[in-house]
Structures are given as structure tokens and as C-alpha cells.
N, C-alpha and C positions, 0 to 999 in steps of 0.2 A: 622668791627671795624676800626676806623680811627686811623692811626699812628700819633704821635706827635714827633717833632724833634726841638731842640733848641740848640744854641751855645751861651755861655755867657763868657765874660772875666771880671775878677775882680782882685783887688789888695790883696795881702796877707800882710797886714800892720804889722803883728807881726814879720816879718822877715826883718826888715830894716837893711841895711848894714851901714858901716862907712861913706859912701858918702851920705847917706840919701835916697838911692834908695830902692824900694821895688819890689819884683818879681810880674810879671803878671801871674795869673793862668787862666786856661780855664776849662770850665765845659760843657760837652755835655749831654743832656737829651733826651732819646728816650723812649717814653711811660712810663714816670715816673722813669726810671732807670737812675741813674747818673754815670758819669765817669769823674774824675777830672785829670788834667795833668798840668805840669809846662811848660810854653812856652819858658823858658830859656832866657827871656828878663826881664829887670828891668826899672823902670821909677820913676821919682819924683812924690810923691802923689799930688803935686800942679799942675802937668800937666795932671792929669787923670780926665776924664769925666766919672763918673760911669753910668750915664744915657745912654750914647751911647756906652760905653765900648771901648773907644778910647782915644788917647792922644790929648791934645789941643795944637794948635800952628802950625806955618808954618816953623819952623826950621828943619834942616836936621835930627836931632835926632827924632823929632816927626813924620816926614814923613816916615822915615825908620821903626820906630816902628809900625806905622799904616799899612805899607805894609806887615810886618811880620805877624801881626794879621789877615790881610785879606787873606794872603796865607794859614794860618792855618784854617781859617774859610771855605775856599773853599775846 
């Protein structure tokens, strides 16, 4: 039997704070079994690319957020 593994990052848009930021959630799927977790980071929905699961931009905030997500993915 072949094992499947995937990591996905997505926004939880229903939890927007007063600054307009939403939390980034993570989902790990192994053989169809899901586990979800909070990454403890937040981003503006305008800066989020849902296709790649990363922030868009070259600013310091976008770079640091993408580094956090990459560290969690590894």
C-alpha cells in the first residue's frame, strides 16, 4: 500500500481581528487522515495566495511569514 502525505496552509477568514488580519491554519493529511493546527501567525487576506499557500510580496512581513511556514512544513 502506498502512503500519501500532504501539507496545506489556508486562511481562517471567519476569525478576522480588529486590524483585518486572519490566522493561518495548517492541515496535514496522511492516508486520508487529517490533522489541523494553528500556525500562530496572521496575515492580511489581500497578501495571501491560496494556490501556493504563501504570502505575496517582498516586504519584511511577507518574507518572515513565508519562512515560518516553510519551517513548519519541513
